[in-house]
C-alpha positions in Angstrom: 67.0 24.5 43.5 64.6 21.9 43.0 65.5 18.7 41.4 63.0 16.6 39.5 63.3 13.1 40.8 61.3 10.4 39.0 60.4 7.7 41.4 58.0 5.9 39.1 59.3 3.5 36.6 59.5 4.5 33.0 56.8 2.0 32.2 54.3 3.8 34.4 55.0 7.1 32.6 54.2 5.5 29.3 51.0 4.0 30.7 50.0 7.4 32.0 50.8 9.0 28.6 48.6 6.4 26.9 45.8 7.0 29.4 46.0 10.7 28.7 46.1 10.0 25.0 43.1 7.6 25.3 41.2 10.2 27.3 42.0 12.9 24.7 41.0 10.5 21.9 37.8 9.6 23.7 36.9 13.3 24.2 37.8 14.0 20.6 35.6 11.1 19.4 32.8 12.3 21.6 33.3 15.8 20.4 33.4 14.6 16.8 30.2 12.5 17.5 28.5 15.5 19.1 29.6 17.7 16.1 28.3 15.1 13.6 25.0 14.8 15.6 24.7 18.6 15.6 25.3 18.7 11.8 22.8 15.9 11.2 20.2 17.7 13.5 20.8 20.9 11.7 20.5 19.2 8.3 17.2 17.6 9.5 15.8 21.0 10.6 17.0 22.7 7.4 15.4 19.9 5.4 12.1 20.2 7.3 12.2 24.0 6.9 12.8 23.7 3.2 10.1 21.1 2.8 7.7 23.3 4.7 8.5 26.2 2.5 8.1 24.1 -0.6 4.7 22.9 0.6 3.7 26.5 1.3 4.8 27.5 -2.1 2.8 24.6 -3.6 -0.3 25.6 -1.6 0.2 29.3 -2.7 0.7 28.1 -6.3 -2.5 26.0 -6.1 -4.5 29.0 -4.8 -3.0 31.2 -7.4 -4.0 28.7 -10.1 -7.5 28.5 -8.8 -7.7 32.3 -8.7 -6.4 32.5 -12.2 -9.1 30.0 -13.4 -11.7 32.2 -11.7 -10.3 35.3 -13.5 -10.3 33.4 -16.8 -14.0 32.5 -16.3 -14.7 36.1 -15.3 -12.9 37.3 -18.5 -14.9 34.9 -20.6 -18.1 36.2 -19.0 -16.9 39.7 -19.5 -16.3 39.2 -23.2 -19.7 37.6 -23.5 -21.3 40.5 -21.7 -19.4 42.9 -24.0 -20.7 41.0 -27.1 -24.2 41.2 -25.7 -23.8 44.9 -24.9 -22.6 45.4 -28.5 -25.7 43.6 -29.8 -28.0 45.6 -27.5 -26.2 48.8 -28.6 -26.8 48.0 -32.3 -30.4 47.2 -31.6 -30.8 50.5 -29.7 -29.0 52.4 -32.5 -31.4 50.8 -35.1 -34.4 51.7 -32.9 -33.1 55.3 -32.8 -33.0 55.2 -36.6 -36.5 53.9 -36.8 -37.7 56.5 -34.3 -36.0 59.2 -36.4 -37.7 57.7 -39.5 -41.1 57.7 -37.9 -40.6 61.2 -36.5 -39.7 62.5 -39.9 -42.6 60.6 -41.6 -45.0 62.2 -39.0 -43.7 65.7 -39.9 -44.1 65.3 -43.6 -47.3 63.2 -43.8 -50.5 65.1 -44.5 -53.3 64.6 -42.0 -55.6 62.9 -44.5 -53.1 60.1 -45.3 -53.5 56.9 -43.3 -50.8 54.2 -43.2 -51.9 50.6 -43.2 -48.3 49.1 -43.0 -44.7 50.2 -42.8 -41.9 47.7 -43.4 -38.1 48.1 -43.5 -36.1 45.3 -45.0 -32.4 44.5 -44.6 -31.3 46.9 -47.4 -33.1 49.8 -45.5 -35.8 49.8 -48.2 -38.9 51.3 -46.6 -42.3 50.2 -48.0 -45.5 52.0 -47.1 -49.1 51.1 -47.8 -52.0 53.3 -46.9 -55.0 55.2 -48.0 -55.6 58.9 -48.9 -58.7 60.8 -50.1 -57.3 62.1 -53.5 -54.5 61.8 -56.0 -53.4 65.4 -55.2 -52.8 64.4 -51.5 -50.9 61.3 -52.7 -48.8 63.4 -55.1 -48.0 66.0 -52.4 -47.0 63.2 -50.1 -44.7 61.7 -52.6 -43.0 65.0 -53.3 -42.6 65.6 -49.6 -41.0 62.2 -49.2 -38.6 63.1 -52.0 -37.8 66.4 -50.4 -39.2 68.4 -53.3 -40.9 71.0 -51.1 -40.4 73.9 -53.5 -42.4 72.2 -56.3 -45.3 71.9 -53.9 -45.1 75.6 -53.1 -44.3 74.7 -49.5 -41.3 75.5 -47.3 -39.5 72.6 -45.7 -39.9 72.4 -41.9 -36.6 73.4 -40.3 -36.4 70.2 -38.1 -37.1 67.7 -41.0 -34.4 66.3 -43.2 -34.5 64.4 -46.5 -34.3 60.8 -45.5 -35.7 59.1 -48.6 -34.1 58.8 -52.0 -35.5 57.0 -55.0 -39.1 57.3 -53.9 -41.3 55.1 -56.1 -45.0 54.4 -56.3 -45.3 50.7 -57.1 -49.1 50.4 -57.0 -52.1 52.7 -56.9 -55.7 51.7 -56.7 -59.1 53.0 -55.6 -61.2 51.4 -53.0 -64.7 51.2 -54.5 -66.6 51.2 -51.2 -64.8 54.3 -49.6 -63.5 55.9 -52.8 -60.1 56.2 -51.1 -56.8 56.0 -53.1 -54.7 53.0 -51.9 -51.0 52.9 -52.4 
């Protein structure tokens, strides 16, 4: 059996306990300091990562805004182009109407009638001036314009259509030098 004999004085034991406690407290303080430093370093890195992400988001937002402005300008240009295309289309449609008008006039106009002018106003009123050799030619032309082919003893060409309504003769005269009828 072993007997525990304390040869040191009681005071020495307490000093040793205090030293151990002081060492433990020092290590705890150092550990707490290291832990605090690690937390602060982690917070610093987290803050820098968050700030970098925020800056990246701001840069991306700025590029998206610039891209959006470009798209807006492209949309404005596109709407302007669409308006221009609409205007061009209306002009082309009116040209087709005029070509159709001239084609039908060519089909129903006798060879001896000569046009001096042809005008179309905003109300689609067509005015013709020209010359022809006789009143009979002029009368036949007026009936053809009105679509009254049967009264002339003629058959209407299959590819012509009646485009003119309310055909009126506003003035008739005779050119004394050529003896042509002017209308």
